[in-house]
C-alpha positions, 0 to 999 in steps of 0.5 A: 152195356156202355155205348161207344161214341159211334153208337151215340152219334148214330142212334138218332140218325138210325132211328130217324131213318127207320121212322121215315125221316121224321119221328113223332114225340108224345104230347103233354103228360100232366094234361092227360093225367089231369084229364083222367082225374089225377090231382097234380096241385103239388110241388112234384106235379106229374111226378106225384103220380109215381107215388100214387098211380103208376098204372095211370102213367102207364096208360097215358104212355100207351095212349100216346103209343096208340096215337102214333108216338115214336118217342115217349118221355118219362114222368120224371120232369119234376121228379128230383131226389131233393123233391122226394126227400122234402116229402119225407122219402129216404135217398134210396126211396127217392132214387127208386122212384126216379127209376120207376118213372123209366120202368113204367115207360118201358112197361108201356113200350113192352105192352105196345110191342106185344100188341103190334107184334112183327109190324111194330115201329121202333120206339124210344124211351126218353128219361125227362130231366126238368130244370132246377126251376121245375123243382122249385115249382114256382114257375121259374123254368118259365123265367130262367131267373135263378138269382145272382147267387146261382152258379155252375157247381151248385146246378151240377151237384143238384142234378148229378145223381138224378141224371146218373140214376136215369142214365142207368135205368134202361132209358134210351136217352135223356131229355133235358127239357125246358132248359131256361138259361145258358148256365143250366145248359152248361151244367147239363153238358158237364154232367154228361161228360162225366161218364154218362153212357147214353145220349141226350137231347136238349130242348130250350123254351122261349117266350119271345121267339128270339131268346130263351126265357131267361133272355140268354141268346138261343144261338149261344145255348144251342152252341153249348149243346152242339159242342157236346158229343153226347147230345144227339138232337137240339130243339125247343119245347113248351113254346107257343107254335107261332114262334117255332119256325123262327127258332128252328131257323136260328138253331139250324145256323149253329148245329147240324144235329137233328132239330126237335120241337114239341111246342105247347098248345100256345096257351099262357101259363099263370105261375101265380095261380098255377094254371093255364089260361083258357082260350089262349091257345090254338086248336089241334087243327091249327097246331097241325097246320104248322107241322109240314112247314116245320119239317120243310125248314129243318125239324125232324122230331115233332111232338107236343108239350103242355096242353096237347093230347093224344089227339094232337099226336094223331093229327101230327101223324096224319099230316106227315107224308112219311106216316100217312102212307 
């Protein structure tokens, strides 16, 4: 069923109203999969579990719903048709795996709804689309440097079919995550405007608290997202908590759309060894101490990214005035 612009415009506002003004996004997926024993040392990263352990992915989604998340994000961040084909899957099989990432999240929501019956809060399923850098699996989503030969048409043709599949799979919206530069933001907007029927959010990442990771201006990136009618929220993910307040204020200057933030734990990722550097992050208590400040200055969707857990999400829910009641 196609959405009219009116429904796209109001989806997030209606949802936020029902969520008491602030909605909670889930936390790190890969972190939890690894904690349950999954080996993600693979170019597909968490999407590898779509091949081998769908039940585990479903369980992690459920853990986040039990912890209080209002929005769960699918295990498709690093799932691309090109990535699956490189593993020997056909185009049809690759597309089916993308759809499976949404099916698993929808199943988790159904199971949760059955448990809580009439008293259930509304829950959205966001289909994750990672950047071209995430597909490269070389850490370049943390630099945004795709080289000088990169262009808009290449990025659109790389992402287009994947976005179409996810948009038609039953998800409520698309989450364009960890967008590292202006060019890719523009590519995503142009794909959305080719007739995608569900809304989307854009979240960028920053290493310095001023610009997105490529060095492009955050304000310019946010303006690109703001100009697209299909985009229902703009924000930041996978960025250390200490930078978030300044980034919210910068985004607020260029958009009146809801602002979402789901920072990482503040730990540093080492792309050489493909590991998070231990003891560089903040504890759940410290992470959560920021939350009310973020809400006060304008964030209305809050969750966690890499290295955050269901405990982080529980703690966020406990600290939100709209929830603690």
